[in-house]
VEXDREN-2710 file (C-alpha; in Angstrom, 1 decimal):
% VEXDREN-2710
k/r/px/py/pz
1/MET/94.0/17.7/230.1
2/ARG/95.0/19.0/233.6
3/LEU/96.1/16.1/235.8
4/GLY/96.9/16.0/239.5
5/VAL/99.3/13.4/241.0
6/LEU/99.0/12.9/244.7
7/ASP/102.1/11.2/246.1
8/VAL/101.9/10.0/249.7
9/GLY/105.6/9.4/250.4
10/SER/107.6/8.7/253.5
11/ASN/108.5/12.3/254.0
12/THR/106.1/14.4/252.1
13/VAL/102.5/14.4/250.7
14/HIS/102.9/16.1/247.4
15/LEU/100.3/17.1/244.9
16/LEU/101.8/17.9/241.5
17/VAL/99.4/19.5/238.9
18/VAL/100.4/19.3/235.3
19/ASP/99.0/20.2/231.9
20/ALA/99.5/17.1/229.7
21/HIS/98.4/15.2/226.7
22/PRO/99.8/12.2/224.8
23/GLY/103.0/12.9/222.9
24/ALA/103.8/16.1/224.8
25/ARG/105.9/16.7/227.9
26/PRO/103.9/17.3/231.1
27/LEU/104.0/21.0/232.0
28/PRO/104.0/21.8/235.7
29/ALA/101.2/24.1/236.7
30/HIS/101.1/23.9/240.5
31/SER/102.8/22.2/243.4
32/HIS/101.3/21.6/246.9
33/LYS/103.4/20.0/249.6
34/ALA/103.0/19.0/253.2
35/GLU/105.8/17.5/255.3
36/LEU/103.9/14.7/257.1
37/ARG/106.9/12.4/257.7
38/LEU/104.8/9.2/257.9
39/ALA/107.9/7.0/258.3
40/GLN/108.6/8.7/261.6
41/LEU/105.0/8.3/262.9
42/LEU/105.2/4.5/263.1
43/ASP/104.7/3.0/266.6
44/PRO/107.0/0.2/267.9
45/ALA/104.8/-2.4/266.2
46/GLY/105.3/-0.7/262.8
47/ALA/101.7/0.7/262.6
48/ILE/100.7/4.3/261.7
49/GLY/98.9/5.5/264.9
50/PRO/95.6/7.4/265.1
51/GLU/97.4/10.8/265.1
52/GLY/99.2/9.8/261.9
53/VAL/96.1/8.6/260.2
54/ASP/94.2/11.8/261.1
55/ARG/97.0/14.0/259.8
56/LEU/97.1/11.9/256.6
57/ILE/93.4/12.4/256.1
58/THR/93.6/16.1/256.7
59/THR/96.5/16.4/254.3
60/VAL/94.8/14.5/251.6
61/LEU/91.7/16.6/251.9
62/GLU/93.8/19.7/251.6
63/ALA/95.4/18.4/248.5
64/LEU/92.1/17.5/246.9
65/GLU/90.9/21.1/247.6
66/ALA/94.0/22.4/245.9
67/ALA/93.4/20.1/242.9
68/GLU/89.9/21.4/242.6
69/ASP/91.0/25.0/242.9
70/LYS/93.5/24.4/240.0
71/GLY/90.9/22.7/237.8
72/CYS/92.2/19.2/237.7
73/GLU/90.1/16.7/235.7
74/GLU/91.7/13.7/237.4
75/VAL/93.8/13.0/240.4
76/LEU/96.1/10.0/240.3
77/SER/96.8/9.0/243.9
78/PHE/99.4/6.6/245.2
79/ALA/101.4/5.7/248.3
80/THR/105.0/4.4/248.7
81/SER/107.1/2.7/251.3
82/ALA/105.7/4.3/254.5
83/VAL/102.2/3.1/253.9
84/ARG/103.3/0.0/252.0
85/GLU/105.3/-1.3/255.0
86/ALA/103.0/-0.2/257.8
87/SER/101.6/-3.2/259.7
88/ASN/98.1/-1.6/259.6
89/ALA/98.3/-0.5/256.0
90/ASP/94.9/-2.0/255.0
91/ALA/93.2/-0.2/257.9
92/VAL/94.9/3.1/257.0
93/LEU/93.9/2.8/253.4
94/ARG/90.3/2.1/254.4
95/ALA/90.2/5.1/256.7
96/VAL/91.5/7.4/254.0
97/LYS/89.0/6.1/251.5
98/GLU/86.1/6.5/253.9
99/ALA/87.1/10.0/254.9
100/THR/88.2/11.4/251.5
101/GLY/86.9/9.2/248.7
102/VAL/90.5/8.6/247.6
103/GLU/91.6/5.1/247.1
104/LEU/95.4/5.2/247.4
105/GLN/97.1/2.8/245.1
106/VAL/100.1/1.3/247.0
107/LEU/103.0/0.9/244.7
108/SER/105.5/-1.9/245.2
109/GLY/109.1/-0.9/245.5
110/GLU/109.9/-2.5/242.1
111/ASP/107.1/-0.5/240.5
112/GLU/108.5/2.7/242.1
113/ALA/111.8/1.9/240.5
114/ARG/110.3/1.1/237.1
115/LEU/108.2/4.2/236.9
116/THR/111.1/6.4/238.0
117/PHE/113.2/4.8/235.3
118/LEU/110.5/5.5/232.7
119/ALA/110.6/9.2/233.7
120/ALA/114.4/9.3/233.4
121/ARG/114.3/7.5/230.0
122/ARG/111.8/10.0/228.6
123/TRP/113.8/12.9/230.0
124/PHE/117.2/11.9/228.5
125/GLY/115.9/10.0/225.5
126/TRP/117.2/7.0/223.6
127/SER/120.6/8.6/222.9
128/ALA/121.5/8.1/226.6
129/GLY/121.9/4.4/225.9
130/LYS/121.9/2.1/228.9
131/LEU/120.7/4.0/231.9
132/LEU/121.4/3.3/235.6
133/VAL/118.9/5.2/237.7
134/LEU/119.3/5.8/241.5
135/ASP/116.5/7.3/243.6
136/ILE/116.8/7.9/247.4
137/GLY/113.5/8.5/249.1
138/GLY/112.5/8.8/252.7
139/GLY/111.8/5.1/253.1
140/SER/113.7/3.3/250.4
141/LEU/116.4/3.3/247.7
142/GLU/115.3/2.4/244.2
143/ILE/117.8/1.2/241.6
144/ALA/116.9/0.4/237.9
145/TYR/118.9/-0.4/234.8
146/GLY/118.1/-0.8/231.2
147/ILE/118.2/0.3/227.6
148/ASP/114.4/0.4/226.9
149/GLU/111.6/2.2/228.7
150/ASP/111.0/-0.8/230.9
151/PRO/114.2/-1.6/232.8
152/ASP/116.0/-4.9/232.7
153/ALA/116.5/-4.9/236.4
154/ALA/114.8/-2.9/239.2
155/VAL/115.1/-3.3/242.9
156/SER/114.0/-1.4/246.0
157/LEU/116.0/-1.5/249.2
158/PRO/115.0/-0.3/252.7
159/LEU/117.6/2.4/252.7
160/GLY/115.6/5.6/252.7
161/ALA/117.2/8.7/254.2
162/GLY/114.4/9.2/256.8
163/ARG/114.2/5.6/257.8
164/LEU/117.9/5.3/258.4
165/THR/118.1/8.6/260.3
166/SER/115.4/7.5/262.7
167/ALA/116.9/4.0/263.2
168/TRP/120.7/4.6/263.2
169/LEU/121.5/8.3/263.9
170/PRO/119.6/9.4/267.0
171/ALA/122.3/11.8/268.3
172/ASP/122.9/15.4/267.2
173/PRO/125.6/15.7/266.0
174/ALA/125.8/12.1/264.9
175/ASP/127.9/9.7/267.0
176/PRO/131.0/8.7/264.9
177/GLN/130.4/5.0/265.9
178/ASP/126.8/5.2/264.7
179/VAL/127.9/6.7/261.4
180/LYS/130.4/3.9/260.9
181/ALA/127.8/1.3/261.7
182/LEU/125.3/2.8/259.3
183/ARG/128.0/3.0/256.6
184/ARG/128.6/-0.7/257.0
185/HIS/124.9/-1.5/256.9
186/VAL/124.2/0.5/253.8
187/ARG/127.1/-0.9/251.9
188/ALA/126.2/-4.5/252.8
189/GLN/122.6/-4.0/251.6
190/ILE/123.7/-2.4/248.3
191/ALA/126.5/-5.0/247.7
192/ARG/123.9/-7.8/247.6
193/THR/122.3/-6.3/244.5
194/VAL/125.3/-5.3/242.5
195/GLY/125.6/-8.7/240.8
196/GLU/122.0/-8.5/239.6
197/PHE/123.0/-5.4/237.6
198/SER/126.6/-6.0/236.6
199/ARG/125.6/-9.0/234.3
200/PHE/124.0/-6.4/231.9
201/GLY/127.3/-4.6/231.5
202/SER/128.3/-1.0/232.2
203/PRO/125.7/1.8/231.8
204/ASN/126.3/4.5/229.3
205/HIS/124.7/7.1/231.5
206/VAL/124.1/7.2/235.3
207/VAL/121.4/9.5/236.6
208/ALA/119.8/10.2/240.0
209/THR/116.5/11.6/241.1
210/SER/115.0/12.7/244.4
211/LYS/115.4/15.7/246.8
212/THR/118.4/14.0/248.5
213/PHE/120.5/13.8/245.4
214/LYS/119.5/17.3/244.3
215/GLN/120.6/18.7/247.6
216/LEU/123.9/16.8/247.5
217/ALA/124.6/18.1/244.0
218/ARG/123.8/21.6/245.1
219/LEU/126.4/21.2/247.9
220/ALA/128.9/20.0/245.3
221/GLY/128.4/23.2/243.3
222/ALA/125.5/22.5/241.0
223/ALA/123.2/25.3/239.8
224/ARG/120.3/26.4/242.0
225/SER/116.8/25.1/241.2
226/ALA/115.8/28.7/240.4
227/GLU/118.1/28.6/237.3
228/GLY/115.7/26.2/235.6
229/LEU/115.2/22.5/234.7
230/TYR/117.5/22.4/231.6
231/ILE/120.8/23.2/233.2
232/GLN/123.0/20.1/233.5
233/ARG/123.6/19.3/237.2
234/GLU/126.1/16.7/238.2
235/LEU/127.4/15.0/241.3
236/LYS/131.0/13.6/241.4
237/ARG/131.8/10.8/243.8
238/LYS/135.1/12.4/244.9
239/THR/133.3/15.6/245.9
240/LEU/130.6/13.6/247.8
241/GLU/133.3/11.7/249.6
242/ASP/134.8/15.0/250.7
243/TRP/131.4/16.2/252.0
244/VAL/130.4/13.1/254.0
245/PRO/132.8/13.6/257.0
246/GLN/131.9/17.3/257.0
247/LEU/128.1/16.5/257.2
248/ALA/128.8/13.9/259.9
249/ALA/130.5/16.5/262.1
250/MET/127.7/19.1/261.8
251/THR/124.6/19.5/263.9
252/VAL/121.2/19.4/262.1
253/ALA/121.0/23.2/262.5
254/GLU/124.4/23.7/260.8
255/ARG/123.4/21.4/257.9
256/GLY/120.2/23.4/257.5
257/GLU/122.3/26.5/256.8
258/LEU/124.1/24.9/253.9
259/PRO/123.2/26.1/250.3
260/GLY/120.2/24.2/248.9
261/VAL/119.4/22.3/252.1
262/SER/115.9/22.8/253.5
263/GLU/115.4/22.9/257.2
264/GLY/113.0/19.9/257.0
265/ARG/115.5/17.7/255.2
266/ALA/118.7/18.7/257.1
267/ALA/118.4/15.9/259.7
268/GLN/118.4/13.1/257.1
269/LEU/121.0/14.6/254.8
270/LEU/123.9/12.6/256.3
271/ALA/122.1/9.3/256.0
272/GLY/121.2/10.2/252.4
273/ALA/124.8/11.1/251.7
274/LEU/126.0/7.7/253.0
275/VAL/123.6/5.9/250.8
276/ALA/124.5/8.0/247.7
277/GLU/128.2/7.5/248.4
278/GLY/127.8/3.8/248.9
279/ALA/125.8/3.3/245.7
280/MET/128.2/5.3/243.6
281/ASP/131.2/3.5/245.0
282/LEU/129.8/0.0/244.7
283/PHE/128.4/0.5/241.2
284/GLY/131.7/2.2/240.1
285/VAL/130.1/5.5/239.4
286/GLU/132.5/8.5/239.2
287/THR/129.9/11.1/238.0
288/LEU/126.1/11.1/237.8
289/GLU/123.6/13.5/236.4
290/ILE/120.6/14.8/238.2
291/CYS/117.3/14.1/236.5
292/PRO/114.5/16.7/237.1
293/TRP/111.8/14.0/236.5
294/ALA/111.1/11.2/238.9
295/LEU/108.3/9.0/240.2
296/ARG/105.4/11.5/239.9
297/GLU/106.3/12.2/236.3
298/GLY/106.6/8.5/235.6
299/VAL/103.0/8.0/236.9
300/ILE/101.8/10.8/234.6
301/LEU/103.6/9.4/231.6
302/ARG/102.2/5.9/232.2
303/ARG/98.7/7.3/232.5
304/LEU/99.1/9.2/229.2
305/ASP/100.3/6.0/227.6
306/HIS/96.9/4.6/228.4
307/LEU/98.3/2.1/230.9
308/PRO/100.0/-0.4/228.6
309/GLU/101.2/-3.8/229.8
310/GLY/104.1/-3.6/232.2
311/VAL/103.6/-1.6/235.4
312/GLN/100.0/-2.0/236.4
313/LEU/98.3/1.1/237.8
314/ASP/94.7/0.0/238.2
315/GLU/91.7/2.2/237.9
316/SER/91.5/2.7/241.6
317/MET/94.5/4.9/241.3
318/THR/92.4/7.5/239.5
319/THR/90.1/9.7/241.5
320/PRO/87.7/12.0/239.8
321/ALA/88.4/15.6/240.6
322/PRO/86.2/16.9/243.4
END
């Protein structure tokens, strides 16, 4: 069957269209993206304002049209931290449902971590042993650990690259004192969770997903995305530590000229690098591998598994194709 997955994230609204059936890997057929940056459209009270709601509705309608054009039989629709944490989340969800017919399923941070872990486990297989999975989004950092398909531990922290950039790094280039303050904040937040994971022992394999990690790996010399999914891409902590002060000294425009860094993501790359560096340091990770699959693939895989017990994605997540 041809499935669409509509991911309303903190940075991007992304429709991924795949050809999939149980027992087979999902094959990407089409990708439709819009940089909405919902996390940056919150008002001082933490609400998504009328302009943001209107833009979200327009973007969802455009994604549905793309899903119809590509022949999707179903569209699985979900939202993550930007909508989840908005003070007017219920009103936003109602407005989207009334205008588009799409009932966005709001995933908890823990479910984000669990579904991303599932995708990484399926990608690397059982031979990878105990997995530690890191995922830096626009609004949150997800961490999961385990040996099975459902992790033994999964947490979500409010350490997304977009969120931190807006709140901590207003200057361009970044003020060195702001960078130091953010570094302390990030490490204090991550350090609180390390004990929850360390009791399970050292992982056999550490992997990372998300655009932030992919861009950092590219800076560190990893192969370009155009070279395909199956080339191993790694990020070493030592190389990342060398890059952090360079990124901190650059303007946003200068970061946007770096290999693999998109103009839209350049502003938040420094914050993402500080989170990645802190996580790798505090968890004692010298090298991690980039996983091509992440949350969207996890949602697809769970759907193809006929929604077994574990992460609950209720029927409201599925929207018939237009």
